[in-house]
N, CA, C and O atoms as a GROMACS GRO file, in nm:
protein
  208
    1GLU      N    1   1.356  -0.689   2.148
    1GLU     CA    2   1.321  -0.557   2.096
    1GLU      C    3   1.187  -0.512   2.153
    1GLU      O    4   1.091  -0.589   2.154
    2GLY      N    5   1.180  -0.390   2.199
    2GLY     CA    6   1.054  -0.333   2.242
    2GLY      C    7   1.003  -0.387   2.374
    2GLY      O    8   0.897  -0.343   2.420
    3GLY      N    9   1.073  -0.480   2.437
    3GLY     CA   10   1.030  -0.532   2.565
    3GLY      C   11   0.911  -0.625   2.559
    3GLY      O   12   0.854  -0.656   2.664
    4GLN      N   13   0.872  -0.669   2.442
    4GLN     CA   14   0.758  -0.759   2.430
    4GLN      C   15   0.807  -0.901   2.407
    4GLN      O   16   0.911  -0.923   2.346
    5SER      N   17   0.728  -0.996   2.456
    5SER     CA   18   0.758  -1.136   2.427
    5SER      C   19   0.633  -1.200   2.367
    5SER      O   20   0.521  -1.156   2.392
    6PHE      N   21   0.655  -1.302   2.288
    6PHE     CA   22   0.545  -1.366   2.217
    6PHE      C   23   0.553  -1.516   2.238
    6PHE      O   24   0.660  -1.576   2.225
    7ILE      N   25   0.440  -1.576   2.269
    7ILE     CA   26   0.434  -1.721   2.288
    7ILE      C   27   0.443  -1.791   2.154
    7ILE      O   28   0.515  -1.890   2.139
    8ARG      N   29   0.369  -1.740   2.057
    8ARG     CA   30   0.368  -1.802   1.924
    8ARG      C   31   0.458  -1.723   1.829
    8ARG      O   32   0.458  -1.600   1.830
    9THR      N   33   0.531  -1.795   1.749
    9THR     CA   34   0.617  -1.732   1.649
    9THR      C   35   0.535  -1.649   1.552
    9THR      O   36   0.580  -1.543   1.507
   10SER      N   37   0.415  -1.696   1.519
   10SER     CA   38   0.330  -1.623   1.424
   10SER      C   39   0.293  -1.485   1.477
   10SER      O   40   0.280  -1.390   1.399
   11ASP      N   41   0.276  -1.472   1.608
   11ASP     CA   42   0.245  -1.341   1.666
   11ASP      C   43   0.364  -1.246   1.652
   11ASP      O   44   0.345  -1.126   1.627
   12LEU      N   45   0.483  -1.298   1.667
   12LEU     CA   46   0.604  -1.216   1.648
   12LEU      C   47   0.616  -1.171   1.503
   12LEU      O   48   0.651  -1.056   1.476
   13VAL      N   49   0.587  -1.260   1.410
   13VAL     CA   50   0.593  -1.227   1.268
   13VAL      C   51   0.496  -1.114   1.236
   13VAL      O   52   0.532  -1.018   1.168
   14VAL      N   53   0.373  -1.124   1.285
   14VAL     CA   54   0.272  -1.020   1.262
   14VAL      C   55   0.319  -0.888   1.324
   14VAL      O   56   0.304  -0.782   1.263
   15HIS      N   57   0.373  -0.895   1.444
   15HIS     CA   58   0.422  -0.774   1.511
   15HIS      C   59   0.532  -0.706   1.429
   15HIS      O   60   0.532  -0.584   1.414
   16LYS      N   61   0.624  -0.784   1.377
   16LYS     CA   62   0.732  -0.729   1.296
   16LYS      C   63   0.679  -0.666   1.168
   16LYS      O   64   0.730  -0.563   1.123
   17GLN      N   65   0.577  -0.728   1.109
   17GLN     CA   66   0.518  -0.672   0.987
   17GLN      C   67   0.456  -0.536   1.013
   17GLN      O   68   0.459  -0.448   0.927
   18LEU      N   69   0.399  -0.518   1.130
   18LEU     CA   70   0.338  -0.390   1.165
   18LEU      C   71   0.440  -0.277   1.160
   18LEU      O   72   0.407  -0.165   1.120
   19HIS      N   73   0.562  -0.306   1.199
   19HIS     CA   74   0.664  -0.202   1.211
   19HIS      C   75   0.758  -0.193   1.091
   19HIS      O   76   0.824  -0.091   1.073
   20SER      N   77   0.764  -0.296   1.011
   20SER     CA   78   0.862  -0.298   0.902
   20SER      C   79   0.818  -0.218   0.780
   20SER      O   80   0.902  -0.160   0.710
   21GLY      N   81   0.689  -0.215   0.754
   21GLY     CA   82   0.639  -0.146   0.635
   21GLY      C   83   0.657  -0.226   0.507
   21GLY      O   84   0.624  -0.179   0.399
   22GLU      N   85   0.709  -0.348   0.519
   22GLU     CA   86   0.730  -0.432   0.401
   22GLU      C   87   0.596  -0.478   0.345
   22GLU      O   88   0.500  -0.502   0.418
   23LYS      N   89   0.592  -0.488   0.214
   23LYS     CA   90   0.471  -0.530   0.146
   23LYS      C   91   0.504  -0.653   0.060
   23LYS      O   92   0.559  -0.640  -0.049
   24HIS      N   93   0.470  -0.769   0.112
   24HIS     CA   94   0.508  -0.894   0.048
   24HIS      C   95   0.403  -0.949  -0.047
   24HIS      O   96   0.431  -1.041  -0.123
   25HIS      N   97   0.284  -0.894  -0.045
   25HIS     CA   98   0.173  -0.948  -0.124
   25HIS      C   99   0.149  -0.858  -0.245
   25HIS      O  100   0.101  -0.745  -0.230
   26ARG      N  101   0.183  -0.908  -0.364
   26ARG     CA  102   0.177  -0.826  -0.485
   26ARG      C  103   0.068  -0.877  -0.578
   26ARG      O  104   0.057  -0.997  -0.603
   27CYS      N  105  -0.012  -0.784  -0.629
   27CYS     CA  106  -0.116  -0.817  -0.726
   27CYS      C  107  -0.052  -0.834  -0.863
   27CYS      O  108   0.014  -0.743  -0.913
   28LEU      N  109  -0.071  -0.950  -0.922
   28LEU     CA  110  -0.013  -0.977  -1.054
   28LEU      C  111  -0.087  -0.902  -1.164
   28LEU      O  112  -0.034  -0.882  -1.273
   29GLU      N  113  -0.209  -0.860  -1.136
   29GLU     CA  114  -0.292  -0.790  -1.234
   29GLU      C  115  -0.246  -0.644  -1.253
   29GLU      O  116  -0.230  -0.598  -1.366
   30CYS      N  117  -0.224  -0.573  -1.142
   30CYS     CA  118  -0.194  -0.430  -1.152
   30CYS      C  119  -0.059  -0.391  -1.093
   30CYS      O  120  -0.012  -0.279  -1.114
   31GLY      N  121   0.005  -0.482  -1.020
   31GLY     CA  122   0.136  -0.454  -0.964
   31GLY      C  123   0.136  -0.387  -0.827
   31GLY      O  124   0.242  -0.363  -0.770
   32LYS      N  125   0.017  -0.356  -0.773
   32LYS     CA  126   0.012  -0.296  -0.640
   32LYS      C  127   0.058  -0.398  -0.537
   32LYS      O  128   0.036  -0.518  -0.552
   33SER      N  129   0.123  -0.348  -0.432
   33SER     CA  130   0.171  -0.435  -0.325
   33SER      C  131   0.100  -0.401  -0.196
   33SER      O  132   0.062  -0.287  -0.170
   34PHE      N  133   0.082  -0.504  -0.114
   34PHE     CA  134   0.008  -0.490   0.011
   34PHE      C  135   0.082  -0.557   0.125
   34PHE      O  136   0.153  -0.656   0.105
   35ARG      N  137   0.066  -0.502   0.243
   35ARG     CA  138   0.129  -0.557   0.362
   35ARG      C  139   0.056  -0.684   0.408
   35ARG      O  140   0.119  -0.776   0.459
   36TRP      N  141  -0.074  -0.688   0.390
   36TRP     CA  142  -0.156  -0.800   0.439
   36TRP      C  143  -0.224  -0.870   0.322
   36TRP      O  144  -0.268  -0.806   0.227
   37SER      N  145  -0.233  -1.002   0.330
   37SER     CA  146  -0.293  -1.081   0.222
   37SER      C  147  -0.441  -1.051   0.204
   37SER      O  148  -0.493  -1.065   0.093
   38CYS      N  149  -0.511  -1.010   0.309
   38CYS     CA  150  -0.654  -0.980   0.297
   38CYS      C  151  -0.677  -0.861   0.204
   38CYS      O  152  -0.779  -0.856   0.135
   39TYR      N  153  -0.584  -0.765   0.202
   39TYR     CA  154  -0.597  -0.651   0.112
   39TYR      C  155  -0.568  -0.690  -0.032
   39TYR      O  156  -0.627  -0.636  -0.125
   40LEU      N  157  -0.477  -0.784  -0.050
   40LEU     CA  158  -0.451  -0.837  -0.184
   40LEU      C  159  -0.575  -0.910  -0.235
   40LEU      O  160  -0.614  -0.893  -0.351
   41THR      N  161  -0.637  -0.989  -0.151
   41THR     CA  162  -0.759  -1.060  -0.189
   41THR      C  163  -0.868  -0.963  -0.230
   41THR      O  164  -0.937  -0.984  -0.329
   42ARG      N  165  -0.883  -0.856  -0.154
   42ARG     CA  166  -0.983  -0.754  -0.186
   42ARG      C  167  -0.952  -0.690  -0.322
   42ARG      O  168  -1.043  -0.667  -0.401
   43GLN      N  169  -0.826  -0.661  -0.348
   43GLN     CA  170  -0.785  -0.602  -0.475
   43GLN      C  171  -0.815  -0.698  -0.591
   43GLN      O  172  -0.861  -0.655  -0.696
   44GLN      N  173  -0.789  -0.826  -0.571
   44GLN     CA  174  -0.815  -0.925  -0.675
   44GLN      C  175  -0.965  -0.934  -0.705
   44GLN      O  176  -1.004  -0.951  -0.820
   45LYS      N  177  -1.047  -0.922  -0.603
   45LYS     CA  178  -1.193  -0.923  -0.623
   45LYS      C  179  -1.237  -0.801  -0.704
   45LYS      O  180  -1.330  -0.811  -0.784
   46ILE      N  181  -1.172  -0.688  -0.683
   46ILE     CA  182  -1.203  -0.568  -0.761
   46ILE      C  183  -1.174  -0.594  -0.908
   46ILE      O  184  -1.253  -0.557  -0.994
   47HIS      N  185  -1.061  -0.657  -0.937
   47HIS     CA  186  -1.026  -0.689  -1.076
   47HIS      C  187  -1.126  -0.786  -1.137
   47HIS      O  188  -1.163  -0.772  -1.254
   48MET      N  189  -1.171  -0.883  -1.061
   48MET     CA  190  -1.267  -0.982  -1.112
   48MET      C  191  -1.400  -0.915  -1.146
   48MET      O  192  -1.466  -0.954  -1.243
   49ALA      N  193  -1.440  -0.815  -1.069
   49ALA     CA  194  -1.566  -0.745  -1.093
   49ALA      C  195  -1.558  -0.660  -1.220
   49ALA      O  196  -1.661  -0.631  -1.281
   50GLU      N  197  -1.439  -0.620  -1.259
   50GLU     CA  198  -1.423  -0.536  -1.377
   50GLU      C  199  -1.435  -0.615  -1.506
   50GLU      O  200  -1.459  -0.558  -1.613
   51ARG      N  201  -1.419  -0.745  -1.498
   51ARG     CA  202  -1.423  -0.828  -1.618
   51ARG      C  203  -1.567  -0.854  -1.661
   51ARG      O  204  -1.656  -0.867  -1.576
   52PRO      N  205  -1.590  -0.861  -1.791
   52PRO     CA  206  -1.726  -0.885  -1.840
   52PRO      C  207  -1.775  -1.025  -1.809
   52PRO      O  208  -1.888  -1.060  -1.844
   0.00000   0.00000   0.00000
């Protein structure tokens, strides 16, 4: 697909995620979903800052 080849399987997975729009990383606190785990981590830190 797309005429691209990938040496590492992980690179292909990342490439597919860019185009699929799927959001596999879900915040258990608020239910928001994210395509990348780094955005989920950022969201979780926001929730932690809100707690007393």
